[in-house]
C-alpha positions as CSV (number, residue, x, y, z in Angstrom):
1,M,49.6,-39.2,152.8
2,T,50.8,-35.7,153.8
3,P,53.2,-34.1,151.3
4,S,56.6,-32.9,152.4
5,Y,57.3,-29.2,152.2
6,G,61.0,-29.3,152.9
7,P,63.8,-28.2,150.6
8,G,63.8,-30.2,147.4
9,S,60.2,-31.2,147.8
10,P,58.0,-30.7,144.7
11,W,55.6,-28.8,147.0
12,S,58.2,-26.3,148.3
13,D,56.9,-23.7,146.0
14,L,53.1,-23.8,146.2
15,E,52.8,-21.4,143.2
16,R,54.5,-24.1,141.1
17,P,52.9,-27.5,141.9
18,P,54.2,-30.6,140.2
19,L,52.7,-32.1,137.1
20,N,50.0,-34.7,137.7
21,A,51.3,-37.8,135.9
22,A,48.2,-39.9,136.5
23,S,45.8,-37.2,135.3
24,L,47.9,-36.6,132.2
25,R,48.1,-40.2,131.3
26,R,44.3,-40.6,131.6
27,A,43.8,-37.5,129.4
28,L,46.4,-38.3,126.7
29,L,47.0,-42.0,126.5
30,R,43.9,-43.2,124.6
31,P,43.4,-46.4,122.6
32,G,44.1,-45.6,119.0
33,G,45.6,-42.3,119.9
34,R,49.1,-41.0,119.0
35,W,50.6,-40.9,122.5
36,T,51.7,-44.3,123.8
37,S,53.5,-43.5,127.1
38,L,54.2,-40.6,129.4
39,D,57.0,-40.4,131.9
40,I,58.0,-37.5,134.2
41,V,61.4,-37.2,135.9
42,P,62.2,-34.7,138.6
43,A,65.3,-33.3,136.8
44,T,67.5,-34.2,133.8
45,G,70.1,-32.7,131.6
46,S,68.1,-32.9,128.4
47,T,64.8,-34.7,127.7
48,N,65.8,-34.8,124.0
49,S,69.0,-36.7,124.8
50,D,67.3,-39.0,127.2
51,L,64.5,-39.9,124.9
52,A,66.9,-40.3,121.9
53,A,69.0,-42.8,123.9
54,R,65.9,-45.0,124.4
55,A,64.3,-44.4,121.0
56,A,65.2,-47.9,119.6
57,T,63.2,-49.6,122.3
58,L,60.1,-47.3,122.3
59,P,57.1,-47.1,120.0
60,E,56.2,-43.8,118.3
61,G,54.3,-41.5,120.7
62,A,56.5,-41.8,123.8
63,I,56.5,-38.6,125.9
64,L,59.2,-37.6,128.4
65,L,58.8,-34.6,130.7
66,A,61.2,-33.1,133.3
67,E,60.2,-30.8,136.1
68,E,63.6,-29.3,135.8
69,Q,66.0,-29.4,132.8
70,T,69.6,-28.5,133.6
71,A,71.3,-28.8,130.2
72,G,68.5,-28.3,127.8
73,R,69.6,-27.5,124.2
74,G,68.2,-25.2,121.6
75,R,69.3,-24.6,118.1
76,L,72.9,-23.7,117.4
77,D,73.8,-25.5,120.7
78,R,72.3,-22.8,122.9
79,T,71.3,-23.8,126.4
80,W,67.8,-23.7,127.9
81,S,67.4,-23.7,131.6
82,A,64.8,-22.4,134.1
83,P,63.8,-22.9,137.8
84,A,62.1,-26.2,138.6
85,R,58.4,-26.4,137.7
86,S,58.5,-23.0,136.1
87,G,57.8,-24.2,132.6
88,L,57.2,-27.1,130.3
89,F,60.2,-29.1,129.3
90,F,59.4,-32.2,127.3
91,S,60.2,-34.3,124.2
92,V,58.2,-36.7,122.1
93,L,59.3,-39.5,119.8
94,L,57.8,-39.5,116.3
95,K,58.4,-41.8,113.4
96,P,56.9,-40.0,110.4
97,D,56.4,-42.0,107.2
98,V,56.9,-39.1,104.9
99,P,59.6,-38.3,102.2
100,V,62.9,-37.2,103.8
101,A,62.7,-33.9,101.9
102,R,59.6,-33.0,103.9
103,L,61.0,-33.7,107.4
104,A,62.2,-30.1,107.7
105,W,58.5,-29.2,108.2
106,L,58.3,-31.1,111.5
107,P,59.7,-28.4,113.8
108,L,57.6,-25.8,112.0
109,L,54.5,-28.0,112.4
110,T,55.3,-28.3,116.1
111,G,55.5,-24.5,116.4
112,V,52.1,-24.2,114.7
113,A,50.6,-26.9,117.0
114,A,52.1,-25.3,120.2
115,A,51.0,-21.8,119.2
116,T,47.5,-23.0,118.4
117,G,47.1,-25.0,121.6
118,L,48.6,-22.3,123.9
119,T,46.6,-19.5,122.3
120,R,43.5,-21.4,123.2
121,A,44.5,-22.6,126.6
122,A,46.4,-19.6,127.9
123,G,44.6,-16.9,126.2
124,V,47.8,-15.4,124.9
125,D,48.5,-14.4,121.3
126,M,51.5,-16.5,120.3
127,A,53.6,-15.8,117.2
128,L,56.3,-17.8,115.5
129,K,59.8,-16.6,114.7
130,W,61.3,-18.7,111.9
131,P,62.1,-21.4,112.2
132,N,61.0,-22.6,115.7
133,D,60.7,-19.9,118.4
134,L,57.5,-19.1,120.2
135,M,57.0,-15.4,120.9
136,V,54.8,-13.4,123.2
137,K,54.2,-9.7,123.9
138,V,55.4,-8.5,127.3
139,E,55.1,-5.0,128.8
140,G,58.4,-3.3,128.7
141,E,59.8,0.1,129.2
142,A,58.8,1.2,125.7
143,G,55.4,-0.6,125.7
144,K,54.7,-4.0,124.4
145,E,57.9,-5.9,123.5
146,E,58.2,-9.1,121.5
147,R,59.9,-11.8,123.7
148,K,60.9,-15.4,123.2
149,A,58.9,-17.7,125.6
150,G,59.7,-21.0,124.0
151,G,61.7,-23.0,121.5
152,I,61.7,-26.2,119.6
153,L,64.5,-28.6,118.7
154,A,64.1,-31.7,116.4
155,E,66.8,-34.3,116.2
156,R,67.2,-37.7,114.5
157,A,67.0,-40.7,116.7
158,G,68.0,-44.0,115.2
159,D,67.0,-45.1,111.7
160,D,63.4,-43.9,111.6
161,G,62.8,-41.8,114.7
162,I,62.8,-38.0,115.3
163,V,62.8,-36.6,118.9
164,V,61.1,-33.3,119.0
165,G,61.7,-31.2,122.2
166,L,59.9,-28.2,123.4
167,G,60.9,-25.8,126.2
168,L,58.3,-23.2,127.3
169,N,58.6,-20.5,130.0
170,V,55.3,-20.6,131.9
171,T,55.6,-18.8,135.3
172,L,59.0,-17.2,135.1
173,R,59.0,-13.9,136.9
174,K,61.0,-10.8,135.6
175,E,63.9,-11.4,138.0
176,E,64.2,-15.0,136.9
177,L,64.5,-14.4,133.2
178,P,67.8,-15.8,131.8
179,V,68.2,-12.8,129.4
180,P,66.3,-9.5,129.0
181,T,64.9,-10.7,125.6
182,A,63.1,-13.7,127.2
183,G,59.5,-13.8,128.2
184,S,56.9,-16.1,129.8
185,L,53.2,-16.8,129.7
186,L,52.9,-15.2,133.2
187,L,54.5,-11.9,132.0
188,A,52.3,-12.0,128.9
189,N,49.2,-12.0,131.2
190,A,48.1,-15.5,130.4
191,I,44.6,-16.4,131.7
192,S,45.9,-19.8,132.8
193,T,49.4,-21.0,133.8
194,D,48.3,-24.4,134.9
195,R,51.0,-26.6,133.3
196,D,48.7,-29.7,133.1
197,T,46.2,-27.8,131.1
198,L,48.8,-26.2,128.9
199,L,50.5,-29.5,128.2
200,R,47.3,-31.3,127.3
201,A,46.4,-28.4,124.9
202,V,49.8,-28.5,123.2
203,L,49.9,-32.3,122.8
204,R,46.4,-32.6,121.5
205,S,47.1,-29.9,119.0
206,L,50.3,-31.6,118.0
207,E,48.5,-34.9,117.6
208,Q,46.0,-33.3,115.2
209,W,48.5,-31.4,113.1
210,Y,50.9,-34.4,112.9
211,G,48.0,-36.7,111.8
212,R,47.0,-34.3,109.1
213,W,50.5,-33.8,107.9
214,T,51.4,-37.5,107.7
215,A,48.1,-38.4,106.1
216,A,49.0,-35.9,103.4
217,G,52.4,-37.6,102.9
218,G,54.2,-34.7,104.5
219,D,52.8,-32.2,101.9
220,P,52.6,-28.9,103.8
221,A,50.2,-27.3,101.3
222,A,47.8,-30.2,101.1
223,C,47.3,-30.4,104.9
224,G,47.1,-26.6,105.5
225,L,50.3,-26.5,107.4
226,A,52.1,-24.1,105.0
227,E,49.1,-21.6,105.2
228,A,48.9,-21.9,109.0
229,Y,52.6,-21.3,109.5
230,T,52.7,-18.3,107.1
231,A,49.7,-16.8,108.9
232,G,51.3,-17.1,112.3
233,C,54.9,-16.3,111.4
234,A,56.1,-12.9,112.8
235,T,59.3,-13.0,110.7
236,L,57.5,-12.5,107.4
237,G,57.4,-8.9,106.3
238,R,60.3,-7.9,108.6
239,T,63.8,-6.8,107.8
240,V,66.0,-9.5,109.1
241,R,69.6,-10.4,109.3
242,A,70.4,-14.1,108.7
243,E,73.7,-15.2,110.2
244,L,74.6,-18.1,107.9
245,P,77.2,-20.9,108.0
246,G,80.7,-19.9,107.0
247,D,80.4,-16.5,108.8
248,R,78.2,-15.1,106.1
249,T,75.3,-12.7,106.7
250,L,72.3,-11.9,104.6
251,T,70.2,-8.8,105.3
252,G,66.9,-8.1,103.6
253,E,63.1,-8.5,103.9
254,A,61.7,-11.9,104.8
255,V,59.2,-12.4,102.0
256,A,58.1,-16.1,102.1
257,I,58.4,-19.6,103.4
258,D,59.2,-21.9,100.5
259,G,58.0,-25.4,99.9
260,D,60.9,-26.9,101.8
261,G,60.2,-24.8,104.9
262,R,63.1,-22.4,104.2
263,L,62.9,-18.6,104.8
264,V,63.1,-16.6,101.6
265,V,65.0,-13.3,102.1
266,A,65.1,-10.5,99.5
267,P,68.1,-8.2,100.0
268,P,67.9,-4.7,98.7
269,G,68.8,-4.7,95.0
270,G,69.8,-8.4,95.0
271,E,68.3,-11.8,94.2
272,R,66.1,-13.6,96.7
273,E,67.8,-16.4,98.7
274,A,66.3,-19.3,100.6
275,V,67.8,-19.7,104.1
276,G,67.6,-23.3,105.5
277,A,70.0,-23.0,108.4
278,G,71.4,-20.3,110.6
279,D,70.2,-17.7,113.0
280,V,67.7,-15.0,112.0
281,V,67.5,-11.6,113.8
282,H,64.4,-9.4,113.5
283,L,65.7,-5.9,112.7
284,R,62.5,-4.0,112.6
285,P,58.8,-4.6,113.5
286,V,56.0,-4.9,111.0
287,D,54.4,-1.6,110.3
């Protein structure tokens, strides 16, 4: 069958081919594995919202991908949008049997898994900005600049489900960036921007980390998650400004990640405070 190349065709931009659903299912849906189904839609508002709406009827391990996401959501209700087939936009349904107090580690775990998989598959050094941004280095006017290439959003779905969504800029060109502080794997000189390869790497890494974490009852120290996140977190050691609920701000050095996954900030001359919600801005690079 000859593919169509007209407007709206998935083959209209040959530098951005569609995801191969059949190949991905063969690679990821294995007997006894974590992933149980994989669906790809041409476009949707939000894969998180769509998967959450179906969570009650699906087993753990369902994956939903969109070639284009028109109303993707990040933390603090920020939007996430990009040209069709220029990135990875997907959500997974997980039902972790761990204490509720440890669920805050799930988005951090996803960040570690994504950074690990992408570093291996794309050949790009990925860093984590607390709590759930994926950062890359992009050549800018003043040399290498730290840019956000991806983000993670975890949301409750039903009584026992959590939908974890990930948006990643893969082949966005400079003129396509939504804001100057954004980046992409292409702009970070990735050795591969094949989305099938990158998706397999991320989901296999997530399967491994999630399995270790749940087997340890959600204990981040016992499964090595706390150590891995600390090692890959670009926020630690930086002077940061935390914009907190209630229009309060906290400025100081990010000194640690505590046992609940919160960022510990030490203000000059003040007591350390653990930040569990809010926006964190990096004010200076690590020396």
